[in-house]
C-alpha positions, 0 to 999 in steps of 0.5 A, spaced: 500 499 499 502 506 498 501 512 501 501 519 496 507 516 493 511 515 500 513 509 504 509 503 504 507 498 510 510 492 507 517 494 511 514 497 518 509 499 522 509 506 520 509 510 513 509 518 511 503 521 509 503 527 505 508 533 505 507 535 513 510 528 515 504 525 519 506 518 520 501 513 519 502 508 525 499 500 525 497 497 531 495 490 533 492 490 540 490 483 542 489 481 535 485 487 533 488 492 528 488 499 528 491 504 524 492 511 526 497 517 526 503 518 530 500 525 532 494 522 535 497 517 539 502 523 541 496 527 543 496 526 550 503 528 552 508 523 555 505 516 555 506 508 553 506 511 546 511 516 546 516 511 548 513 506 543 514 511 537 521 514 540 524 507 539 523 503 545 524 496 543 517 493 541 514 486 538 511 487 531 507 482 528 507 478 521 505 485 518 510 489 521 504 492 526 506 494 533 504 488 537 501 490 544 498 484 548 492 488 551 484 488 550 483 490 543 476 492 545 478 496 551 483 500 546 478 502 541 475 507 546 481 509 548 484 511 541 477 514 539 478 519 546 485 520 543 482 522 536 476 526 539 477 528 546 470 524 548 470 517 551 465 513 548 464 506 551 460 501 547 455 497 552 459 491 551 465 493 554 466 494 561 467 502 563 472 500 569 476 495 564 477 501 559 479 506 564 484 500 567 487 500 559 487 508 559 491 507 566 496 502 563 497 506 557 498 512 561 493 516 558 490 521 563 482 521 562 479 527 565 474 526 571 469 529 568 470 524 562 470 518 566 463 521 570 460 522 563 462 516 559 457 516 553 454 509 552 453 508 544 
């Protein structure tokens, strides 16, 4: 897959998109695949992802995506929070499990967000 003529995912888990140098990052969280940008993952400041993307030794799956041995269903609302600033937790995902995962990833979810979690 080529992205605007830049790098492809075949040789790693990041690729450059466009002229601004925004990197696309591929993640495999507990077997669930996610694609996002480096900017999204770094939007919360110092976290698990700032270490991961700064070259901290990490596992990669057979497709070159960063492999994180955590619950993908619980990670999806966290990634959405990083994208939008609003924590939306599906009814089938336990709220406390999502908050534990946010803690694992060192992502600070403001108290007002945890008190007003939107159930979809």
